[in-house]
C-alpha positions in Angstrom: 0.0 0.0 0.0 1.4 3.4 -1.0 1.3 6.4 1.3 -1.5 8.0 -0.9 -3.5 4.7 -0.7 -3.8 5.3 3.1 -5.8 8.6 2.5 -9.6 8.8 2.2 -10.8 8.7 -1.4 -12.9 11.8 -0.7 -9.8 13.7 0.4 -7.8 12.5 -2.6 -10.6 13.7 -4.9 -10.5 17.3 -3.6 -10.1 19.3 -6.8 -7.1 21.6 -7.5 -8.1 25.3 -7.4 -8.2 26.6 -10.9 -7.7 30.1 -9.5 -4.5 29.2 -7.6 -3.2 27.4 -10.7 -3.2 30.7 -12.6 -1.7 32.6 -9.6 1.1 30.1 -9.3 1.8 30.3 -13.1 2.2 34.0 -12.9 4.3 33.9 -9.8 6.7 31.5 -11.4 7.2 34.0 -14.3 7.3 37.1 -12.2 4.5 39.5 -11.5 6.2 42.8 -12.1 3.7 45.1 -13.8 0.9 42.5 -13.6 -2.5 43.7 -12.3 -4.0 40.8 -10.2 -7.7 40.5 -10.6 -7.9 36.8 -9.8 -8.6 36.6 -6.1 -11.8 37.7 -4.3 -10.3 40.6 -2.3 -9.6 44.3 -2.6 -6.3 46.0 -2.5 -6.8 48.0 0.7 -5.2 46.8 3.9 -7.2 46.3 7.1 -8.1 49.8 8.6 -5.9 50.9 11.4 -8.7 51.1 14.0 -9.3 47.4 13.5 -5.6 46.4 13.8 -5.2 48.7 16.8 -8.0 46.8 18.6 -6.2 43.5 18.1 -2.9 45.1 19.2 -4.5 46.4 22.4 -6.0 43.0 23.2 -2.6 41.3 22.7 -0.9 44.0 24.9 -3.6 43.3 27.6 -2.6 39.6 27.6 -5.8 38.2 25.9 -3.9 35.1 24.6 -5.7 32.3 26.3 -8.5 29.9 25.3 -11.8 31.8 25.1 -15.5 31.2 24.5 -16.2 28.5 21.9 -19.2 30.3 20.6 -17.4 33.7 20.6 -16.8 36.3 23.2 -20.1 37.8 24.4 -19.2 41.3 23.3 -18.8 40.1 19.7 -21.9 38.0 19.6 -23.9 41.0 20.9 -22.3 43.3 18.3 -23.2 40.8 15.5 -26.8 40.8 16.7 -26.9 44.6 16.8 -25.3 44.9 13.4 -27.8 42.4 11.9 -30.8 44.1 13.5 -29.6 47.5 12.1 -29.0 46.1 8.6 -32.3 44.2 8.2 -34.6 46.1 10.5 -35.6 43.1 12.5 -34.7 42.1 16.1 -31.8 39.8 16.5 -30.5 38.1 19.7 -27.0 37.2 20.5 -27.9 33.5 21.0 -28.2 33.2 17.2 -24.6 34.0 16.5 -21.4 31.9 16.6 -17.9 33.1 15.8 -15.9 31.0 13.3 -12.3 30.9 11.9 -13.4 32.4 8.6 -16.4 32.2 6.3 -15.0 29.0 4.9 -14.9 27.5 8.4 -18.6 28.5 8.8 -19.4 26.6 5.6 -17.5 23.6 6.8 -19.3 23.6 10.1 -22.7 23.9 8.3 -21.9 21.0 6.1 -20.6 18.9 9.0 -23.9 19.5 10.8 -26.1 18.7 7.9 -24.6 16.2 5.4 -22.3 13.2 5.1 -21.9 10.0 3.2 -25.0 9.2 1.2 -26.4 12.7 1.4 -26.7 15.3 -1.3 -26.3 19.1 -1.2 -27.6 21.3 -4.0 -26.0 24.6 -5.1 -26.3 27.0 -8.0 -23.6 27.2 -10.6 -21.4 28.8 -11.8 -20.2 28.8 -8.2 -17.2 29.6 -6.0 -15.7 26.0 -5.9 -15.2 25.7 -2.2 -18.7 24.8 -1.1 -19.0 21.8 -3.5 -15.4 20.7 -2.7 -16.0 20.9 1.1 -19.2 18.9 0.7 -17.3 16.3 -1.3 -14.5 16.1 1.3 -17.2 15.5 3.9 -18.5 12.5 1.9 -21.7 14.2 0.6 -22.5 14.5 -3.1 -22.7 18.1 -4.4 -25.3 18.6 -7.1 -25.2 21.7 -9.3 -28.3 23.5 -10.6 -27.0 25.7 -13.4 -28.2 29.3 -13.6 -29.3 30.2 -17.1 -27.3 32.8 -19.0 -29.5 35.3 -20.8 -29.1 38.7 -22.5 -30.3 40.3 -19.3 -27.9 38.3 -17.1 -28.0 35.1 -15.0 -31.4 33.7 -14.1 -32.6 30.9 -11.8 -35.2 28.4 -13.0 -37.2 27.4 -9.9 -38.6 24.4 -11.7 -35.1 23.2 -12.4 -34.2 23.6 -8.8 -37.2 21.7 -7.6 -36.4 18.8 -9.9 -32.9 18.6 -8.4 -34.1 18.1 -4.8 -34.6 14.5 -4.0 -35.0 12.2 -0.9 -31.3 12.4 -0.1 -31.0 16.2 -0.3 -30.1 17.6 3.0 -28.9 21.2 2.2 -29.4 23.9 -0.4 -26.6 26.4 -0.6 -27.7 29.8 -1.8 -25.0 32.4 -2.5 -26.6 35.7 -3.3 -25.1 38.0 -4.4 -23.1 35.4 -6.2 -19.4 34.7 -6.6 -18.6 34.6 -9.6 -21.7 35.7 -11.5 -23.0 38.6 -9.5 -26.5 37.1 -9.7 -28.6 38.4 -6.9 -31.9 36.9 -6.0 -34.9 39.2 -5.7 -37.4 38.8 -2.9 -39.8 36.9 -5.1 -37.0 34.4 -5.9 -35.9 34.1 -2.3 -39.5 33.5 -1.3 -39.9 30.7 -3.8 -36.7 29.1 -2.6 -37.8 29.4 1.0 -41.2 27.9 0.2 -39.5 25.0 -1.6 -37.2 24.4 1.4 -40.2 24.4 3.8 -42.1 21.9 1.6 -39.2 19.5 1.2 -37.6 19.8 4.6 -34.3 20.9 3.2 -32.1 23.3 5.2 -30.9 26.4 3.5 -27.3 27.5 3.9 -27.4 31.2 3.0 -24.1 32.8 2.0 -24.9 36.5 1.9 -21.2 37.6 2.3 -21.6 40.1 -0.5 -24.9 41.5 0.6 -23.4 45.0 1.2 -21.9 45.1 -2.3 -25.2 45.6 -4.0 -25.6 48.3 -6.7 -29.3 49.0 -6.5 -29.8 49.8 -2.8 -28.3 49.8 0.6 -28.1 46.0 0.6 -29.2 43.0 -1.4 -32.5 41.2 -0.7 -32.0 38.6 2.1 -33.7 35.6 3.7 -33.7 37.8 6.8 -36.5 39.7 5.1 -38.7 36.6 5.0 -37.8 34.0 7.6 -39.8 33.0 10.6 -38.1 31.7 13.9 -38.9 28.1 13.0 -37.2 28.2 9.5 -34.2 26.0 9.0 -31.8 28.7 7.6 -28.1 28.8 8.5 -26.3 32.0 7.5 -22.6 31.8 6.9 -20.7 35.1 7.0 -17.3 36.6 7.0 -15.4 39.8 8.0 -13.2 39.4 4.9 -14.9 41.5 2.3 -16.7 44.4 4.0 -13.8 45.3 6.4 -10.8 44.3 4.3 -9.9 41.4 6.6 -9.3 38.5 4.2 -6.1 37.5 5.9 -7.5 37.5 9.4 -9.7 34.4 8.9 -12.7 35.3 11.0 -16.4 34.8 10.2 -19.6 33.9 11.8 -22.7 31.6 11.7 -26.2 32.9 12.4 -28.6 30.0 13.1 -31.6 29.1 15.2 -30.5 29.0 18.9 -31.5 25.3 19.1 -28.5 24.5 17.0 -26.2 26.1 19.5 -24.8 23.1 21.3 -24.0 21.3 18.1 -22.3 24.3 16.5 -20.3 24.9 19.7 -19.1 21.2 19.7 -18.1 21.4 16.0 -16.1 24.6 16.7 -14.5 22.8 19.6 -13.5 19.8 17.5 -12.1 21.9 14.6 -10.4 25.0 16.0 -11.3 25.2 19.7 -12.4 28.8 19.1 -11.2 32.0 17.5 -8.4 34.0 19.2 -9.7 36.6 21.5 -7.6 39.4 20.0 -9.0 38.7 16.6 -12.5 38.9 18.1 -11.7 42.3 19.6 -10.7 43.5 16.2 -14.0 42.2 14.8 -15.9 44.1 17.5 -14.1 47.3 16.4 -15.0 46.6 12.8 -18.7 46.4 13.6 -18.6 49.4 15.9 -16.5 51.8 13.9 -16.4 50.5 10.3 -19.5 51.8 8.6 -17.8 54.7 6.9 -15.0 52.4 5.6 -17.6 49.9 4.3 -19.5 52.7 2.5 -16.3 53.9 0.9 -15.5 50.3 -0.2 -18.9 50.0 -1.9 -18.7 53.4 -3.6 -15.4 52.6 -5.1 -16.5 49.1 -6.2 -19.6 50.7 -7.9 -17.3 53.1 -9.9 -14.9 50.3 -10.7 -17.8 48.1 -12.0 -18.8 50.8 -14.5 -15.2 51.4 -15.7 -14.4 47.7 -16.1 -17.7 46.5 -17.6 -18.1 49.4 -20.0 -14.6 49.0 -21.4 -15.0 45.3 -22.1 -18.5 45.7 -23.5 -17.3 48.4 -25.9 -15.3 45.7 -27.7 -18.6 44.1 -28.9 -16.9 40.8 -28.4 -17.9 39.8 -24.9 -21.0 38.3 -23.2 -21.3 40.4 -20.1 -24.0 42.1 -18.1 -22.8 44.3 -15.2 -23.3 42.4 -12.0 -26.1 43.2 -9.7 -24.0 42.5 -6.7 -20.5 41.3 -5.4 -17.5 42.7 -7.2 -16.7 40.4 -10.1 -17.2 40.7 -13.8 -18.0 37.2 -15.2 -17.6 37.5 -19.0 -17.1 35.3 -22.1 -15.1 36.3 -25.1 -16.3 35.4 -28.6 -14.1 32.7 -30.0 -12.4 31.8 -26.7 -13.6 28.3 -25.5 -10.6 27.1 -23.5 -10.6 29.7 -20.7 -7.9 27.9 -18.6 -5.4 28.3 -21.4 -6.7 31.8 -22.1 -6.0 32.8 -18.5 -2.4 31.8 -18.8 -2.1 33.7 -22.1 -3.6 36.8 -20.6 -1.0 36.7 -17.8 1.8 36.6 -20.5 0.3 38.8 -23.2 -1.8 41.3 -21.3 -0.2 41.3 -17.8 -3.5 40.9 -16.1 -4.4 38.0 -13.7 -7.9 36.6 -14.1 -9.6 33.4 -13.0 -10.8 30.9 -15.7 -14.4 29.8 -15.7 -13.3 26.2 -15.5 -12.6 27.0 -11.8 -16.3 27.6 -11.1 -17.9 24.3 -12.1 -19.6 22.7 -15.1 -21.9 25.8 -15.7 -19.1 28.3 -16.3 -16.2 27.0 -18.4 -16.5 29.5 -21.3 -16.5 32.5 -18.9 -13.7 34.3 -17.1 -13.9 36.1 -13.7 -12.2 39.4 -12.9 -12.3 41.0 -9.5 -12.7 44.8 -10.1 -12.4 45.7 -6.4 -9.2 47.7 -6.7 -7.9 51.2 -7.1 -9.7 52.8 -10.0 -6.6 53.6 -12.1 -5.6 50.0 -11.9 -9.0 48.8 -12.9 -9.0 51.2 -15.9 -5.5 50.0 -17.0 -6.5 46.3 -16.6 -9.7 46.8 -18.5 -7.9 48.5 -21.4 -5.2 45.8 -21.5 -7.9 43.1 -21.6 -9.8 45.0 -24.3 -6.7 45.2 -26.4 -6.1 41.5 -25.9 -9.7 40.7 -26.8 -9.3 42.7 -30.0 -6.3 40.5 -31.1 -7.8 37.0 -30.4 -10.3 35.0 -32.4 
């Protein structure tokens, strides 16, 4: 028996990240002058007031084990933030601090699905949910969004047909990475009604809810749910507050799930460092002006990037309703993985190939436009020039 033969087949089957493959390709050749639009993060560092809160906590000696569910101050701050954002009461016993949004997803999967179970999600999709479900032994099942001239659309009938007796969870990412698809209230209500009828639990990833270009925030299941609804929200501090490297997030769930979630935190990370949680409290308490500035800049960048590419008349692209990605296809370009490598070499722009986002998106490419506006303009012009030369 080889060393690899000793590993679980589900772990061995975990797919390589198509995004990281392009990043590694570029790094091996040197990234001088390259504008990186491949990763889902902005270019701003974490604001000083957040970092200072972590430093003060460290200086005060908060370096011991702490509350598995999260320090009470942060859980209350999350409840207050959620109540302000959605205009509905929220209590601290619904909130659980995790070691990133990805950790929140893993805990939700571990609580809901395993060998012999199915989880349904919408594609094209950020690959981590399906991969995490597969590693847990569950079978991920994609329901493809339909590409139309007005953007991406969900066919509720297609979703209903995908839910079977073994379906345990429905993962809803809205606004979506990578497409920017954002469910309206009517669509969310139809999804919730379907989940109620079938007994399937919704895992709601609304991490990009603040990055919405037609209002203060995107429509949310918070606008519709009742206390008895089986909806688990997975969230992150990464995007709104420029904290991607901190790895801190949260779960919002019915309080009855509390003991199970606490146990799963205990058996995975044993809790999030107290000084990181103090930083998160500061983000929620003092970060609204920073978040507003982030959204304003992303809105401008969306216009710059999308209008430049659409002016080539050679792309399939509708400006996204939410999130901060342009997901576009180029006429005559079918192999987007090879194209991503070429774009690194020939245009000095880093993008992610659609092959990284599942079966529904291979002819598209994703660019994160959440960067300094002059860089976004330069990158868009370089891509437009490249598009004009291919085909």
